N, CA, C and O atoms as a GROMACS GRO file, in nm:
protein
  268
    1MET      N    1  -5.783   4.993   1.598
    1MET     CA    2  -5.757   4.946   1.423
    1MET      C    3  -5.502   4.962   1.483
    1MET      O    4  -5.422   5.019   1.557
    2ILE      N    5  -5.526   4.799   1.308
    2ILE     CA    6  -5.391   4.736   1.293
    2ILE      C    7  -5.340   4.757   1.232
    2ILE      O    8  -5.379   4.679   1.145
    3ASN      N    9  -5.218   4.842   1.163
    3ASN     CA   10  -5.116   4.886   1.104
    3ASN      C   11  -5.051   4.775   1.047
    3ASN      O   12  -5.050   4.700   1.145
    4VAL      N   13  -5.008   4.726   0.978
    4VAL     CA   14  -4.980   4.606   0.878
    4VAL      C   15  -4.869   4.607   0.748
    4VAL      O   16  -4.883   4.706   0.676
    5THR      N   17  -4.805   4.552   0.722
    5THR     CA   18  -4.745   4.594   0.596
    5THR      C   19  -4.768   4.493   0.514
    5THR      O   20  -4.778   4.375   0.546
    6ILE      N   21  -4.776   4.546   0.389
    6ILE     CA   22  -4.873   4.397   0.275
    6ILE      C   23  -4.786   4.488   0.165
    6ILE      O   24  -4.774   4.610   0.151
    7ASN      N   25  -4.708   4.329   0.066
    7ASN     CA   26  -4.577   4.387  -0.001
    7ASN      C   27  -4.523   4.542   0.004
    7ASN      O   28  -4.510   4.623  -0.087
    8GLY      N   29  -4.503   4.549   0.111
    8GLY     CA   30  -4.456   4.650   0.115
    8GLY      C   31  -4.516   4.783   0.149
    8GLY      O   32  -4.441   4.878   0.124
    9ASP      N   33  -4.559   4.794   0.168
    9ASP     CA   34  -4.712   4.896   0.165
    9ASP      C   35  -4.766   4.909   0.280
    9ASP      O   36  -4.865   4.837   0.287
   10THR      N   37  -4.741   4.988   0.406
   10THR     CA   38  -4.882   4.989   0.514
   10THR      C   39  -4.996   5.046   0.510
   10THR      O   40  -5.019   5.158   0.465
   11HIS      N   41  -5.084   4.957   0.566
   11HIS     CA   42  -5.243   4.900   0.536
   11HIS      C   43  -5.312   4.971   0.692
   11HIS      O   44  -5.247   4.951   0.795
   12ARG      N   45  -5.405   5.027   0.699
   12ARG     CA   46  -5.446   5.044   0.862
   12ARG      C   47  -5.550   4.889   0.814
   12ARG      O   48  -5.572   4.868   0.695
   13LEU      N   49  -5.594   4.811   0.905
   13LEU     CA   50  -5.701   4.806   0.970
   13LEU      C   51  -5.765   4.777   1.045
   13LEU      O   52  -5.709   4.764   1.154
   14ALA      N   53  -5.940   4.744   1.039
   14ALA     CA   54  -5.995   4.856   1.149
   14ALA      C   55  -5.976   4.715   1.240
   14ALA      O   56  -5.927   4.743   1.349
   15GLU      N   57  -5.995   4.608   1.227
   15GLU     CA   58  -5.947   4.511   1.399
   15GLU      C   59  -5.810   4.382   1.298
   15GLU      O   60  -5.746   4.386   1.193
   16GLU      N   61  -5.826   4.284   1.417
   16GLU     CA   62  -5.781   4.178   1.338
   16GLU      C   63  -5.822   4.077   1.251
   16GLU      O   64  -5.917   4.004   1.280
   17LEU      N   65  -5.752   4.065   1.134
   17LEU     CA   66  -5.822   3.957   1.072
   17LEU      C   67  -5.735   3.842   1.055
   17LEU      O   68  -5.613   3.846   1.065
   18ASN      N   69  -5.838   3.686   1.017
   18ASN     CA   70  -5.768   3.627   0.959
   18ASN      C   71  -5.735   3.608   0.798
   18ASN      O   72  -5.818   3.640   0.713
   19LEU      N   73  -5.598   3.551   0.761
   19LEU     CA   74  -5.602   3.561   0.613
   19LEU      C   75  -5.689   3.548   0.481
   19LEU      O   76  -5.686   3.599   0.369
   20ALA      N   77  -5.772   3.450   0.547
   20ALA     CA   78  -5.885   3.446   0.414
   20ALA      C   79  -5.964   3.566   0.493
   20ALA      O   80  -6.002   3.593   0.379
   21ASP      N   81  -6.018   3.653   0.567
   21ASP     CA   82  -6.121   3.765   0.534
   21ASP      C   83  -6.002   3.902   0.552
   21ASP      O   84  -6.022   3.997   0.628
   22LEU      N   85  -5.907   3.893   0.485
   22LEU     CA   86  -5.821   3.973   0.438
   22LEU      C   87  -5.841   4.001   0.289
   22LEU      O   88  -5.896   4.090   0.224
   23LEU      N   89  -5.762   3.870   0.257
   23LEU     CA   90  -5.822   3.862   0.156
   23LEU      C   91  -5.929   3.897   0.014
   23LEU      O   92  -5.930   3.936  -0.102
   24ALA      N   93  -6.056   3.822   0.188
   24ALA     CA   94  -6.148   3.902   0.053
   24ALA      C   95  -6.178   4.034   0.046
   24ALA      O   96  -6.211   4.094  -0.056
   25GLN      N   97  -6.160   4.096   0.194
   25GLN     CA   98  -6.152   4.246   0.214
   25GLN      C   99  -6.147   4.335   0.073
   25GLN      O  100  -6.219   4.417   0.017
   26PHE      N  101  -5.981   4.250   0.041
   26PHE     CA  102  -5.944   4.363  -0.075
   26PHE      C  103  -5.934   4.309  -0.145
   26PHE      O  104  -5.836   4.335  -0.215
   27ASP      N  105  -6.040   4.165  -0.200
   27ASP     CA  106  -6.089   4.089  -0.318
   27ASP      C  107  -6.025   4.043  -0.395
   27ASP      O  108  -6.036   4.074  -0.514
   28ILE      N  109  -5.923   3.940  -0.344
   28ILE     CA  110  -5.800   3.860  -0.395
   28ILE      C  111  -5.850   3.728  -0.384
   28ILE      O  112  -5.855   3.689  -0.267
   29GLU      N  113  -5.889   3.646  -0.470
   29GLU     CA  114  -5.922   3.512  -0.533
   29GLU      C  115  -5.806   3.377  -0.415
   29GLU      O  116  -5.694   3.342  -0.454
   30SER      N  117  -5.870   3.323  -0.274
   30SER     CA  118  -5.721   3.321  -0.184
   30SER      C  119  -5.677   3.166  -0.322
   30SER      O  120  -5.561   3.125  -0.334
   31ASP      N  121  -5.804   3.104  -0.414
   31ASP     CA  122  -5.708   3.034  -0.455
   31ASP      C  123  -5.576   3.020  -0.563
   31ASP      O  124  -5.504   2.926  -0.598
   32LYS      N  125  -5.585   3.210  -0.606
   32LYS     CA  126  -5.452   3.191  -0.704
   32LYS      C  127  -5.326   3.295  -0.593
   32LYS      O  128  -5.252   3.380  -0.642
   33VAL      N  129  -5.328   3.274  -0.501
   33VAL     CA  130  -5.155   3.315  -0.381
   33VAL      C  131  -5.136   3.242  -0.314
   33VAL      O  132  -5.206   3.150  -0.271
   34ALA      N  133  -5.026   3.275  -0.292
   34ALA     CA  134  -4.907   3.206  -0.175
   34ALA      C  135  -4.911   3.403  -0.124
   34ALA      O  136  -4.953   3.506  -0.176
   35ILE      N  137  -4.851   3.371  -0.014
   35ILE     CA  138  -4.866   3.398   0.148
   35ILE      C  139  -4.725   3.450   0.161
   35ILE      O  140  -4.651   3.460   0.063
   36GLU      N  141  -4.702   3.471   0.239
   36GLU     CA  142  -4.592   3.453   0.392
   36GLU      C  143  -4.646   3.577   0.392
   36GLU      O  144  -4.678   3.669   0.317
   37HIS      N  145  -4.641   3.531   0.560
   37HIS     CA  146  -4.665   3.602   0.690
   37HIS      C  147  -4.491   3.593   0.792
   37HIS      O  148  -4.419   3.501   0.830
   38ASN      N  149  -4.486   3.744   0.803
   38ASN     CA  150  -4.432   3.728   0.930
   38ASN      C  151  -4.259   3.629   0.859
   38ASN      O  152  -4.177   3.614   0.950
   39LEU      N  153  -4.227   3.590   0.764
   39LEU     CA  154  -4.143   3.529   0.704
   39LEU      C  155  -4.157   3.379   0.684
   39LEU      O  156  -4.088   3.284   0.649
   40ALA      N  157  -4.293   3.409   0.729
   40ALA     CA  158  -4.317   3.160   0.680
   40ALA      C  159  -4.418   3.218   0.619
   40ALA      O  160  -4.498   3.310   0.602
   41ILE      N  161  -4.359   3.089   0.588
   41ILE     CA  162  -4.512   3.058   0.421
   41ILE      C  163  -4.627   2.973   0.505
   41ILE      O  164  -4.614   2.877   0.581
   42VAL      N  165  -4.721   3.028   0.470
   42VAL     CA  166  -4.854   3.026   0.490
   42VAL      C  167  -4.932   2.888   0.426
   42VAL      O  168  -4.988   2.931   0.326
   43PRO      N  169  -4.953   2.782   0.435
   43PRO     CA  170  -5.009   2.704   0.378
   43PRO      C  171  -5.162   2.720   0.349
   43PRO      O  172  -5.234   2.720   0.449
   44LYS      N  173  -5.216   2.733   0.238
   44LYS     CA  174  -5.338   2.758   0.178
   44LYS      C  175  -5.452   2.689   0.273
   44LYS      O  176  -5.566   2.731   0.252
   45SER      N  177  -5.443   2.619   0.345
   45SER     CA  178  -5.529   2.562   0.408
   45SER      C  179  -5.598   2.599   0.516
   45SER      O  180  -5.712   2.575   0.558
   46THR      N  181  -5.476   2.685   0.567
   46THR     CA  182  -5.449   2.772   0.735
   46THR      C  183  -5.520   2.884   0.694
   46THR      O  184  -5.575   2.940   0.789
   47PHE      N  185  -5.544   2.951   0.556
   47PHE     CA  186  -5.624   3.064   0.526
   47PHE      C  187  -5.690   3.136   0.653
   47PHE      O  188  -5.662   3.242   0.708
   48ASP      N  189  -5.748   3.078   0.669
   48ASP     CA  190  -5.859   3.110   0.822
   48ASP      C  191  -5.841   3.062   0.980
   48ASP      O  192  -5.900   3.043   1.086
   49ARG      N  193  -5.728   3.057   0.921
   49ARG     CA  194  -5.662   3.031   1.088
   49ARG      C  195  -5.550   3.110   1.087
   49ARG      O  196  -5.531   3.151   1.201
   50VAL      N  197  -5.493   3.138   1.034
   50VAL     CA  198  -5.382   3.260   1.056
   50VAL      C  199  -5.450   3.356   1.080
   50VAL      O  200  -5.548   3.387   1.012
   51MET      N  201  -5.385   3.456   1.238
   51MET     CA  202  -5.398   3.571   1.269
   51MET      C  203  -5.338   3.673   1.167
   51MET      O  204  -5.265   3.633   1.076
   52ILE      N  205  -5.366   3.791   1.181
   52ILE     CA  206  -5.288   3.945   1.096
   52ILE      C  207  -5.305   4.031   1.242
   52ILE      O  208  -5.408   4.098   1.246
   53GLY      N  209  -5.238   4.037   1.334
   53GLY     CA  210  -5.233   4.097   1.461
   53GLY      C  211  -5.142   4.239   1.446
   53GLY      O  212  -5.080   4.224   1.341
   54ASP      N  213  -5.110   4.358   1.499
   54ASP     CA  214  -5.058   4.464   1.399
   54ASP      C  215  -4.888   4.472   1.446
   54ASP      O  216  -4.830   4.452   1.553
   55GLY      N  217  -4.860   4.497   1.366
   55GLY     CA  218  -4.720   4.574   1.282
   55GLY      C  219  -4.724   4.391   1.285
   55GLY      O  220  -4.688   4.332   1.387
   56ASP      N  221  -4.762   4.329   1.185
   56ASP     CA  222  -4.732   4.230   1.106
   56ASP      C  223  -4.666   4.296   0.988
   56ASP      O  224  -4.642   4.414   0.962
   57THR      N  225  -4.636   4.143   0.900
   57THR     CA  226  -4.541   4.150   0.750
   57THR      C  227  -4.650   4.041   0.627
   57THR      O  228  -4.666   3.919   0.624
   58LEU      N  229  -4.691   4.120   0.565
   58LEU     CA  230  -4.764   4.006   0.477
   58LEU      C  231  -4.658   4.032   0.333
   58LEU      O  232  -4.605   4.135   0.292
   59GLU      N  233  -4.654   3.888   0.282
   59GLU     CA  234  -4.603   3.913   0.087
   59GLU      C  235  -4.733   3.900   0.040
   59GLU      O  236  -4.811   3.945   0.123
   60ILE      N  237  -4.790   3.856  -0.060
   60ILE     CA  238  -4.860   3.834  -0.131
   60ILE      C  239  -4.834   3.801  -0.252
   60ILE      O  240  -4.746   3.872  -0.301
   61VAL      N  241  -4.882   3.706  -0.334
   61VAL     CA  242  -4.814   3.736  -0.446
   61VAL      C  243  -4.951   3.612  -0.538
   61VAL      O  244  -5.023   3.517  -0.507
   62HIS      N  245  -4.916   3.707  -0.678
   62HIS     CA  246  -5.042   3.662  -0.706
   62HIS      C  247  -5.014   3.547  -0.774
   62HIS      O  248  -4.905   3.503  -0.740
   63PHE      N  249  -5.074   3.476  -0.861
   63PHE     CA  250  -5.095   3.367  -1.020
   63PHE      C  251  -5.118   3.376  -1.091
   63PHE      O  252  -5.238   3.350  -1.097
   64ILE      N  253  -5.066   3.413  -1.212
   64ILE     CA  254  -5.086   3.410  -1.368
   64ILE      C  255  -5.093   3.432  -1.458
   64ILE      O  256  -5.040   3.530  -1.510
   65GLY      N  257  -5.198   3.306  -1.539
   65GLY     CA  258  -5.190   3.207  -1.560
   65GLY      C  259  -5.145   3.266  -1.789
   65GLY      O  260  -5.191   3.378  -1.807
   66GLY      N  261  -5.098   3.227  -1.883
   66GLY     CA  262  -5.106   3.355  -1.954
   66GLY      C  263  -5.038   3.198  -2.069
   66GLY      O  264  -5.006   3.090  -2.019
   67GLY      N  265  -5.033   3.234  -2.236
   67GLY     CA  266  -4.918   3.117  -2.261
   67GLY      C  267  -4.910   3.195  -2.447
   67GLY      O  268  -4.833   3.147  -2.531
   0.00000   0.00000   0.00000
């Protein structure tokens, strides 16, 4: 088990995941978010390569269209 902080809330995950798998686990579409991982903005093209480890901090921002 690993503990991560996502948008200020602590979450316990069964294992280390990459960002793409984390988004899928939370049913979040990857094309509609921006992610900050340990204070660094992560390019969408690397979501499948960036691993989340114990104690990491994530900020996930959703884009919502309107008009």
